[in-house]
C-alpha positions as CSV (number, residue, x, y, z in Angstrom):
1,M,13.9,69.1,-8.0
2,F,14.6,67.8,-4.9
3,R,16.6,70.2,-3.0
4,K,13.7,72.7,-3.8
5,S,11.7,70.2,-1.8
6,R,14.1,70.4,1.2
7,H,14.0,74.4,1.1
8,R,10.4,73.9,1.4
9,F,10.2,71.4,4.1
10,L,12.5,73.9,6.3
11,R,10.2,76.6,5.5
12,G,7.2,74.6,7.0
13,A,9.2,74.3,10.0
14,V,9.9,77.6,11.0
15,C,5.7,78.5,9.9
16,A,4.7,75.1,12.4
17,A,7.0,76.6,15.1
18,A,5.6,79.9,14.9
19,A,1.9,79.4,15.4
20,L,-0.7,76.5,14.8
21,A,-2.6,78.7,12.2
22,C,-0.4,77.6,9.9
23,L,-1.6,74.2,9.6
24,T,-5.3,75.3,9.7
25,A,-5.0,78.6,7.5
26,P,-7.0,78.0,4.2
27,A,-4.4,78.8,2.0
28,A,-1.5,77.4,3.1
29,T,1.6,79.7,0.8
30,A,4.4,76.6,-0.1
31,G,7.4,78.2,-2.0
32,A,6.3,81.7,-1.2
33,A,9.7,82.3,0.2
34,D,11.8,81.7,-3.2
35,A,12.3,84.8,-5.5
36,G,9.9,84.4,-8.6
37,Q,7.6,81.5,-7.2
38,S,4.2,81.7,-6.9
39,T,2.1,80.9,-3.5
40,C,-0.1,78.0,-4.0
41,T,-2.8,76.2,-1.9
42,P,-1.7,72.8,-0.6
43,K,-4.5,69.8,-1.2
44,R,-6.0,68.7,2.4
45,F,-7.3,66.1,3.8
46,F,-8.3,64.6,7.1
47,V,-8.4,61.4,9.1
48,S,-9.4,61.2,12.9
49,P,-9.6,58.2,14.9
50,Q,-13.6,59.0,14.9
51,G,-13.8,59.3,11.3
52,D,-14.8,56.7,8.7
53,D,-13.1,55.6,5.5
54,G,-16.4,56.0,3.5
55,A,-16.7,59.9,3.8
56,N,-14.8,62.4,1.8
57,G,-12.1,62.9,4.0
58,T,-12.6,67.1,4.6
59,I,-12.1,68.3,8.4
60,G,-16.0,67.8,9.1
61,K,-16.3,64.4,7.4
62,P,-12.6,62.4,8.0
63,W,-11.3,59.5,7.2
64,K,-10.6,56.8,9.7
65,T,-7.5,55.2,8.8
66,V,-3.8,56.7,7.3
67,E,-4.0,53.9,5.0
68,H,-6.6,55.0,3.2
69,A,-5.6,58.4,2.7
70,R,-2.6,56.9,1.0
71,D,-4.7,54.6,-1.1
72,V,-6.6,57.5,-2.1
73,I,-3.8,59.5,-3.3
74,R,-2.3,56.6,-5.0
75,Q,-5.3,55.7,-6.8
76,R,-6.4,59.1,-7.7
77,G,-2.9,59.8,-9.0
78,L,-2.9,62.9,-7.0
79,N,0.9,63.1,-6.4
80,K,1.9,62.4,-10.0
81,H,1.6,65.9,-11.3
82,M,1.9,68.6,-8.2
83,S,1.4,71.9,-8.2
84,C,1.7,72.3,-4.5
85,D,2.1,69.7,-1.2
86,I,-0.4,67.4,-0.6
87,Q,-1.0,67.4,3.5
88,V,-3.0,64.9,5.1
89,E,-4.1,66.0,8.4
90,L,-4.1,64.2,11.4
91,R,-6.4,64.3,14.1
92,A,-5.4,64.1,17.8
93,G,-6.4,60.6,19.4
94,D,-4.8,56.7,19.3
95,Y,-4.2,55.1,15.8
96,P,-3.9,51.6,16.5
97,V,-1.6,49.5,14.6
98,A,-2.3,45.8,14.1
99,K,-0.3,45.9,11.0
100,T,2.8,47.9,9.4
101,V,2.1,51.3,7.7
102,Q,4.1,50.9,4.4
103,F,4.5,53.9,1.9
104,N,6.4,52.9,-1.5
105,E,7.8,54.9,-4.5
106,T,4.3,55.6,-5.8
107,D,3.3,57.2,-2.7
108,S,6.3,59.9,-3.5
109,G,5.9,63.8,-4.3
110,S,6.6,65.6,-7.5
111,N,7.4,68.4,-9.1
112,G,9.2,69.4,-5.8
113,H,6.3,69.1,-3.7
114,S,5.9,66.7,-1.1
115,V,3.2,64.6,0.7
116,V,2.6,65.3,4.0
117,Y,1.1,63.3,6.8
118,Q,1.4,65.4,9.7
119,S,-0.3,66.2,13.4
120,Y,-2.8,68.6,12.7
121,D,-3.8,69.3,16.4
122,G,0.2,69.9,17.1
123,P,3.2,67.7,17.9
124,G,3.0,64.5,19.1
125,K,-1.1,64.7,19.6
126,A,-2.0,61.8,16.8
127,R,-0.4,58.9,18.2
128,F,0.4,55.7,16.7
129,L,0.5,52.6,19.0
130,G,1.9,49.6,17.4
131,A,0.3,47.4,20.4
132,R,-3.5,46.2,21.6
133,Q,-4.5,46.6,25.4
134,I,-4.5,43.8,27.4
135,T,-7.8,42.9,29.3
136,G,-9.6,40.5,30.8
137,W,-7.2,40.0,34.4
138,Q,-7.8,37.6,37.1
139,K,-6.2,37.7,40.8
140,Y,-3.6,34.5,40.7
141,K,-1.8,35.1,44.1
142,G,-0.8,37.3,46.4
143,N,0.0,41.1,43.9
144,I,0.5,39.0,40.9
145,Y,-2.5,38.8,38.2
146,K,-3.1,36.5,35.5
147,T,-5.1,37.1,31.5
148,Q,-5.0,35.1,28.6
149,V,-4.0,36.3,25.2
150,D,-3.5,34.9,21.9
151,K,-0.9,32.2,21.4
152,N,-1.0,32.8,17.9
153,Q,0.3,36.6,18.2
154,P,3.5,36.0,20.5
155,F,5.5,39.3,21.7
156,Y,8.7,39.7,23.7
157,T,8.2,43.1,26.0
158,L,5.1,44.2,27.2
159,Y,4.1,48.4,28.6
160,D,2.3,49.7,31.5
161,N,1.2,53.1,31.4
162,G,3.8,54.5,29.1
163,Q,6.7,52.1,30.9
164,R,8.3,49.2,29.8
165,A,7.4,46.4,32.4
166,T,10.8,44.0,33.1
167,T,10.4,40.4,31.7
168,A,10.7,38.7,35.4
169,R,14.5,38.0,35.9
170,T,16.9,36.5,38.7
171,P,18.5,38.2,39.8
172,N,16.1,41.1,39.9
173,R,17.3,44.7,39.2
174,T,18.6,46.6,41.8
175,S,16.7,49.9,40.0
176,T,14.7,50.7,36.6
177,E,18.1,52.8,35.7
178,T,20.7,49.7,35.8
179,L,20.7,46.4,34.2
180,G,22.4,44.6,37.3
181,P,23.6,42.9,38.7
182,Y,24.5,39.7,37.2
183,F,25.3,35.9,37.8
184,Q,28.9,35.3,36.3
185,G,30.2,32.6,34.0
186,V,32.6,30.4,35.7
187,E,35.4,28.0,34.1
188,S,34.4,24.7,33.7
189,S,36.9,21.4,34.2
190,D,35.0,19.7,31.0
191,D,37.1,20.6,27.7
192,A,34.1,20.0,25.8
193,L,33.0,24.0,27.5
194,T,36.5,25.7,26.5
195,N,35.5,28.8,24.1
196,S,32.0,27.4,23.6
197,Q,29.3,29.9,22.2
198,Q,26.4,27.5,23.4
199,W,27.3,26.2,26.5
200,M,27.5,28.0,29.6
201,A,29.0,26.6,33.3
202,Y,27.3,28.4,36.2
203,K,28.3,28.9,39.7
204,D,26.9,26.4,42.1
205,G,24.1,28.0,44.1
206,D,23.2,30.4,40.9
207,L,20.4,28.2,40.0
208,N,17.8,26.0,40.8
209,Q,16.7,23.1,40.0
210,D,13.0,23.4,40.6
211,W,12.6,26.4,38.3
212,D,10.6,25.9,35.7
213,L,12.9,27.3,32.7
214,H,11.1,25.9,29.6
215,D,10.5,29.5,28.0
216,A,13.4,30.9,30.0
217,Q,16.2,33.1,28.2
218,V,20.0,34.1,29.1
219,V,20.8,37.7,28.4
220,V,24.8,37.6,28.4
221,W,27.3,40.0,27.9
222,S,29.1,37.3,25.9
223,G,33.0,37.4,25.5
224,G,33.4,36.8,29.2
225,H,37.0,39.6,29.7
226,W,35.0,41.6,26.8
227,T,32.6,43.4,27.1
228,W,31.1,44.4,23.7
229,F,27.7,43.1,23.0
230,T,24.6,41.4,24.7
231,D,23.1,38.2,23.4
232,T,19.4,37.1,24.0
233,D,19.6,33.8,23.6
234,P,16.7,30.9,24.6
235,I,17.6,28.5,26.9
236,L,17.9,24.3,25.4
237,N,18.3,23.0,28.6
238,V,20.2,22.7,31.8
239,N,22.6,19.8,32.6
240,W,22.1,19.8,36.3
241,T,24.9,17.0,37.2
242,K,27.8,19.2,34.9
243,K,26.6,22.2,35.6
244,F,25.7,24.2,32.7
245,I,23.4,26.0,30.6
246,S,22.8,25.0,27.1
247,L,21.6,27.7,24.7
248,R,20.1,27.4,21.6
249,Y,21.7,29.6,19.4
250,P,25.7,30.6,19.1
251,T,26.4,33.5,20.8
252,R,28.4,36.4,19.5
253,Y,31.5,35.5,21.8
254,A,32.6,32.9,23.8
255,L,31.2,32.5,27.1
256,F,34.3,32.1,28.7
257,S,37.5,34.0,27.7
258,H,39.7,34.5,31.2
259,V,36.2,35.2,32.9
260,G,32.6,34.2,32.7
261,S,30.4,36.2,31.0
262,R,28.1,38.2,32.9
263,Y,24.2,37.2,32.2
264,F,20.8,37.1,34.1
265,L,18.3,34.4,33.2
266,Q,14.1,36.0,31.9
267,N,11.0,34.7,31.3
268,S,10.2,32.3,33.7
269,L,7.2,32.3,36.5
270,D,9.2,31.4,39.4
271,F,11.6,34.7,38.6
272,L,8.2,36.7,39.1
273,D,8.7,38.2,42.5
274,E,8.7,42.2,42.7
275,A,6.7,44.9,40.9
276,G,6.7,45.5,37.4
277,E,8.0,42.2,36.5
278,Y,5.4,40.0,33.8
279,Y,6.1,36.3,32.8
280,L,4.2,35.2,29.3
281,D,4.2,31.2,28.5
282,H,4.5,31.4,25.1
283,A,3.1,27.6,24.5
284,T,0.0,28.5,26.2
285,G,-0.4,32.0,26.2
286,E,-1.1,32.5,30.1
287,L,0.4,36.4,31.0
288,Y,0.9,37.0,34.5
289,Y,1.8,40.7,35.6
290,W,2.6,42.0,39.0
291,P,1.5,45.9,38.6
292,R,4.2,48.6,38.9
293,S,1.6,50.6,41.0
294,G,0.5,47.5,43.0
295,S,-3.1,47.8,41.1
296,I,-4.0,46.6,38.0
297,E,-6.9,48.9,37.9
298,N,-4.7,51.6,37.3
299,S,-2.8,50.2,34.7
300,Q,-3.4,50.1,31.2
301,V,-1.1,47.1,29.8
302,W,-0.1,47.3,26.3
303,A,1.4,44.0,24.4
304,P,3.2,45.2,21.0
305,T,1.6,43.8,17.6
306,V,4.2,45.0,15.3
307,K,8.1,45.5,15.4
308,T,7.6,48.7,12.6
309,V,5.0,50.8,12.9
310,F,5.9,53.0,9.5
311,S,7.8,51.2,6.4
312,V,9.2,53.2,3.7
313,A,10.6,51.9,1.5
314,G,11.5,51.8,-2.6
315,S,11.4,48.8,-4.2
316,S,15.1,49.4,-5.6
317,P,17.9,51.7,-5.2
318,N,16.8,53.0,-8.8
319,A,13.3,53.3,-7.3
320,K,13.3,55.2,-4.3
321,V,10.5,56.8,-2.1
322,H,11.0,60.8,-2.1
323,D,9.4,63.6,-0.8
324,L,7.5,62.4,1.5
325,S,7.2,63.4,5.2
326,L,6.0,62.4,8.6
327,D,5.2,65.3,10.4
328,G,4.4,65.7,14.5
329,L,3.2,62.2,15.1
330,T,3.8,59.8,18.2
331,V,4.7,56.6,17.2
332,Q,4.6,54.4,20.6
333,Y,5.0,50.8,21.4
334,T,6.7,48.1,19.4
335,D,8.1,44.6,19.6
336,F,11.4,42.7,20.2
337,T,12.3,39.7,19.2
338,D,12.7,35.7,20.2
339,W,16.4,36.3,20.2
340,Y,19.1,38.3,19.2
341,R,22.5,38.3,18.4
342,Y,24.3,40.9,16.9
343,G,26.0,40.3,13.5
344,W,26.9,37.1,11.7
345,N,29.2,34.9,14.0
346,G,32.1,34.4,10.9
347,N,33.1,35.9,7.5
348,G,31.0,34.9,4.8
349,D,28.0,33.6,7.4
350,S,25.4,35.7,5.2
351,G,25.7,32.9,2.5
352,V,26.1,36.1,0.1
353,P,29.7,36.3,-1.5
354,H,31.3,40.2,-1.1
355,K,34.2,41.9,-1.9
356,Y,34.8,42.5,1.8
357,D,32.7,39.4,3.5
358,D,34.1,40.0,7.5
359,Y,31.6,42.7,6.8
360,D,29.1,40.3,8.2
361,R,30.6,40.4,11.2
362,Q,29.5,44.2,11.6
363,I,26.0,44.5,10.6
364,E,22.4,43.5,11.6
365,M,21.0,39.8,10.5
366,P,18.4,40.4,8.4
367,R,16.2,39.4,11.3
368,N,16.8,41.9,13.4
369,R,16.6,44.9,10.9
370,Y,14.0,46.7,11.7
371,G,12.9,50.4,13.6
372,A,10.1,51.6,14.6
373,I,10.3,53.3,11.5
374,T,12.6,51.8,9.1
375,L,13.3,53.8,6.0
376,T,15.1,51.9,2.8
377,N,15.9,53.0,-0.6
378,T,14.7,56.6,-0.1
379,T,15.9,59.9,-1.0
380,H,14.7,63.5,0.6
381,V,12.1,61.9,3.0
382,A,11.6,64.1,6.6
383,L,10.8,62.7,9.9
384,R,10.3,65.8,12.1
385,R,8.8,66.5,15.4
386,M,8.2,63.0,16.0
387,H,7.7,61.3,19.0
388,I,9.2,58.4,19.2
389,A,9.4,56.0,22.6
390,D,8.9,52.5,24.1
391,T,10.4,50.4,21.3
392,G,11.3,47.2,21.1
393,W,14.4,47.8,18.8
394,T,15.6,50.9,17.2
395,G,13.7,53.9,17.1
396,V,14.4,55.0,13.2
397,F,16.7,52.7,11.1
398,M,17.7,54.0,8.0
399,L,18.9,50.8,6.0
400,F,20.7,50.6,2.7
401,A,20.5,53.1,-0.1
402,N,19.0,56.3,1.8
403,D,20.5,59.7,0.8
404,H,19.6,63.3,1.9
405,D,16.9,62.4,4.2
406,T,16.2,64.6,7.8
407,V,15.6,63.4,11.3
408,S,14.7,66.2,13.1
409,D,13.1,68.1,16.2
410,T,12.3,64.6,17.3
411,L,11.8,63.1,21.1
412,F,13.1,59.3,21.6
413,E,12.5,58.1,24.8
414,R,13.1,54.5,26.4
415,L,14.2,52.8,23.4
416,G,15.0,48.8,23.2
417,G,18.0,49.7,20.9
418,D,19.5,52.3,18.9
419,G,17.7,56.0,18.4
420,V,18.9,56.2,15.0
421,K,20.9,54.2,13.1
422,L,22.1,54.5,9.8
423,E,23.5,51.8,8.0
424,G,24.5,51.6,4.4
425,G,25.5,48.6,2.3
426,Y,28.8,46.6,1.9
427,P,32.5,48.5,1.4
428,G,33.3,48.7,-1.7
429,E,30.0,47.8,-3.8
430,G,28.6,51.1,-3.9
431,N,28.4,54.3,-1.8
432,I,24.3,54.4,-1.2
433,S,24.0,55.9,2.2
434,H,25.3,59.6,2.1
435,D,24.5,63.2,2.7
436,N,21.6,62.5,5.5
437,V,21.1,65.2,8.6
438,L,20.3,64.0,11.9
439,T,20.0,67.2,13.9
440,D,18.0,68.9,17.0
441,N,17.0,65.7,18.2
442,Y,17.1,64.4,21.9
443,I,17.9,60.6,22.7
444,N,16.9,59.3,26.0
445,W,17.5,55.3,27.5
446,I,18.9,53.9,25.1
447,G,19.3,50.1,24.5
448,Q,16.8,48.8,27.4
449,L,16.8,45.3,25.4
450,V,19.8,45.5,23.7
451,P,22.2,47.2,26.1
452,G,25.5,45.7,24.3
453,D,24.2,47.6,20.8
454,A,22.7,50.9,22.4
455,S,24.1,53.5,20.4
456,G,22.1,57.0,20.0
457,Y,23.5,57.8,16.8
458,E,25.0,54.7,15.3
459,V,26.1,55.2,11.3
460,V,27.9,52.3,9.6
461,D,29.4,52.7,6.7
462,S,27.8,55.4,5.4
463,G,29.1,59.2,5.1
464,H,28.7,63.0,4.6
465,N,25.9,62.8,7.4
466,E,25.6,65.7,9.8
467,L,24.8,65.0,13.1
468,S,24.4,67.9,14.9
469,N,22.3,70.0,17.9
470,S,21.4,66.8,20.4
471,V,21.4,65.4,23.4
472,I,22.0,61.8,24.0
473,Q,22.2,60.3,27.4
474,H,21.1,57.1,29.3
475,S,22.8,54.2,27.1
476,A,24.9,51.0,28.5
477,R,27.4,51.4,25.2
478,Y,27.6,54.2,23.0
479,A,25.7,57.5,22.7
480,V,27.1,58.0,19.2
481,S,29.3,55.2,17.1
482,V,30.7,55.6,13.4
483,K,31.9,52.7,11.9
484,A,32.9,50.4,9.2
485,I,35.7,47.4,9.3
486,T,39.3,47.3,9.3
487,T,40.2,45.5,6.5
488,V,38.6,48.3,3.9
489,A,40.9,50.1,1.5
490,N,40.3,53.6,1.8
491,A,38.7,53.8,-1.6
492,D,36.6,51.6,-0.8
493,N,35.3,53.2,2.8
494,Y,31.6,55.2,3.1
495,A,32.0,55.9,6.8
496,G,34.4,59.0,6.0
497,G,33.3,62.5,5.8
498,N,30.9,62.7,9.0
499,V,30.5,65.9,11.1
500,L,29.4,65.7,14.4
501,K,28.7,68.9,16.1
502,Y,26.8,70.8,18.9
503,L,26.1,67.5,20.9
504,R,25.5,67.0,24.6
505,I,26.1,63.5,25.8
506,A,26.0,62.4,29.4
507,H,25.5,58.5,31.0
508,A,27.0,56.9,28.4
509,G,29.0,53.8,28.8
510,Q,27.3,52.7,31.9
511,D,27.9,49.2,31.5
512,S,30.1,47.9,29.0
513,G,34.3,48.2,27.9
514,D,36.6,49.2,25.8
515,M,34.8,51.5,24.0
516,G,33.9,55.5,24.1
517,A,31.0,57.4,24.6
518,I,31.8,58.3,21.0
519,D,33.5,55.7,19.0
520,S,35.3,55.1,16.0
521,Y,36.4,52.3,14.2
522,G,37.5,51.0,11.0
523,V,36.5,53.9,8.9
524,Q,40.0,55.3,7.8
525,N,42.3,52.2,7.9
526,F,45.5,52.7,5.9
527,E,48.3,55.6,4.8
528,P,47.9,58.4,3.7
529,H,45.5,59.7,6.2
530,T,43.4,62.6,4.9
531,I,41.3,64.4,7.5
532,E,38.0,64.6,6.5
533,S,35.5,63.8,9.3
534,Q,35.0,66.9,12.1
535,M,33.8,66.3,15.7
536,S,33.5,69.8,17.3
537,Q,31.7,72.0,19.9
538,I,30.7,68.7,22.0
539,T,30.2,68.1,25.7
540,I,30.4,64.8,27.5
541,D,29.7,63.8,31.0
542,D,29.7,60.8,33.2
543,V,31.2,58.0,31.1
544,N,31.2,55.0,33.8
545,A,30.9,51.6,33.9
546,D,29.4,49.4,36.1
547,P,31.9,47.9,38.6
548,S,31.5,44.4,37.6
549,M,32.0,45.0,34.3
550,P,35.5,43.4,33.9
551,D,36.9,44.7,30.4
552,V,39.2,47.8,30.1
553,V,37.1,51.0,31.2
554,P,35.5,53.3,29.2
555,S,36.8,56.6,28.0
556,G,35.0,60.0,26.7
557,I,36.0,59.3,22.9
558,H,37.8,56.2,21.7
559,M,39.0,55.9,18.5
560,D,39.5,52.5,18.0
561,A,41.6,50.5,15.7
562,G,40.7,52.5,11.6
563,G,39.5,55.2,14.4
564,C,41.5,57.9,11.9
565,G,40.8,61.2,9.4
566,W,38.8,62.7,12.4
567,N,39.4,66.4,13.6
568,F,38.4,66.9,17.0
569,S,38.1,71.0,17.9
570,N,36.5,72.7,21.2
571,I,35.8,69.4,22.9
572,K,35.0,69.1,26.6
573,I,35.0,66.0,28.8
574,T,34.1,65.4,32.4
575,N,33.9,62.6,34.3
576,A,35.2,59.3,31.9
577,Q,36.4,57.0,33.8
578,Y,39.3,55.8,31.6
579,K,42.9,57.3,32.5
580,S,42.9,59.6,29.5
581,P,39.4,61.3,28.2
582,F,40.4,60.5,25.1
583,H,42.0,56.7,24.0
584,G,42.9,56.1,20.0
585,D,45.5,57.4,17.9
586,T,46.8,61.0,17.5
587,H,49.3,60.3,14.5
588,C,46.3,59.8,11.7
589,N,43.9,63.0,13.4
590,T,44.1,66.3,14.3
591,F,43.2,68.4,17.8
592,E,42.1,71.9,18.1
593,N,41.0,73.4,21.7
594,D,39.9,69.8,23.2
595,S,40.1,69.3,27.2
596,W,42.5,66.5,26.9
597,N,45.4,68.5,25.6
598,D,47.6,71.4,27.4
599,G,46.2,75.0,26.9
600,F,42.4,74.2,26.7
601,D,40.0,77.0,26.4
602,E,36.7,76.5,27.6
603,S,35.5,80.0,26.7
604,K,35.6,78.7,23.0
605,L,32.6,76.1,23.8
606,E,29.5,77.7,22.4
607,L,27.4,76.2,25.1
608,D,24.0,78.0,24.1
609,K,24.3,76.4,20.7
610,I,24.9,73.1,22.1
611,G,22.3,70.5,22.1
612,V,19.0,70.9,21.4
613,T,17.7,74.5,19.9
614,P,15.2,76.6,21.1
615,N,12.5,75.8,19.3
616,F,12.7,71.6,20.3
617,P,9.1,71.3,20.1
618,Y,8.8,69.3,23.3
619,P,9.1,69.6,27.0
620,L,12.7,68.4,28.0
621,P,13.0,65.7,30.9
622,E,13.7,66.6,34.1
623,N,17.2,65.1,33.5
624,T,18.5,67.3,30.9
625,P,22.0,67.7,31.4
626,A,23.4,70.8,32.5
627,H,26.3,72.6,30.5
């Protein structure tokens, strides 16, 4: 049943790419291409920002909200005995989202047919905005404006005319394309600060005792000479006599190790000193902003209202959402969080016994498991022709039991975290995440708020997925990361069998170390090693870290501990900072025609197929990397 639905979805892709008439034809032909199947007429409903949920849902009298369309389909049981697809046609315009739009297993298709929520007027035209526009600005002083917002609706990022505003910080960024410069912590003579994850000694002169830091945060590459993860941590207080900052929560790693950790301070009115910066006093709800354009009249300022715009979640791995599609929607503006750390700090810190409790350190804590679109307990769900932009955290988070899902033909831009994060369950406790397809996606500007775990595609304890025909660029850390944990027996490891092909990668590893633009960790840890994962037809260019980065410089491909079981074929790496473009074990992997080995034949690269396909539905950004 599900296989048939996938075929129908792909046929619809061809139809939509050919002409809008496919959407507007009075009798669409889902299923006609299958031999022996008759044509059918989809049941169609219409939604418009100018509609009325009291109307009848026709093209002339559309409903107003997607939630109402969902509820009508549920309540009437229209998706229980389907003989053709149900199409919810979303007219062009803005759909404000004050509360996450939720789909569950009762919203699934049936009999091999899908329930499809699609942009009627073309890709990207129906825009779901997880934000509210901020108005009421008054001149504060100089170029800074001020307004009052609801202190009971806090937010942790801000947008102006489709661009992320910078939380007021010190030191100031040198450009919108870099995270630095940074302050750097120092070693303290106070033994209590040694190996501390909450006390950070600062260099004399970096902090000013006159600053108001009551609502300020530290953004820090914790670990000292390790530059692997960033923490965003509220300041508890500052000891001005002993010169150290106390943080509210433990960071991922110690704040001094061989060298001090790089950091900057943010969210104080004292730091608001250039265009594009804002400060929010969470206690009073006073918002201050220096417009990027210099004119508040020419600015549309948006404060996020939700962390997740669409949630597609079955109630359990045995009650999955299936045969449901989102097609051609823009999803824009989502929120970040008040503090962030990647994973628990120690084995078993989740508090739930597991076969491999050290895996706690490799996954997101529950408080950070959100994407602009989040899929949980799904199968044969498709996200296609989406435009996902200006997110607080991940664009698409595929969490836990998801299989045979597709994310395709989608433009991702200006992401707070990852593009697509595909995270399964715990090793050795059931293979619940597998056989997903991420293809024909353009992922641009990754990890703007979480640079230390930025990745275009991140695959965690999930296997037999296809990652193909994509452009991934501008990441402080990874372009693609595939990982589990190094203690897992091969039989308990579900991160094998992944296929990476036809990827064009540029400008990764821009601010971190001991990593590669493509990075693998813990996916096959023990002998005998078998080749079950593939990388082929990939180009990687410009993997160079900020000069302040103190760790081992990045490489093009980094096979970390347990980075085994891969075949590498027809891969070209240029302008990577590490002494060899490839860094890792060679005895447990195989190689065929790769640029770092002798005898490389560049003519075997299928350059016309690498990157997004000619049918990609959005104009390519100007900075698309060359072949």
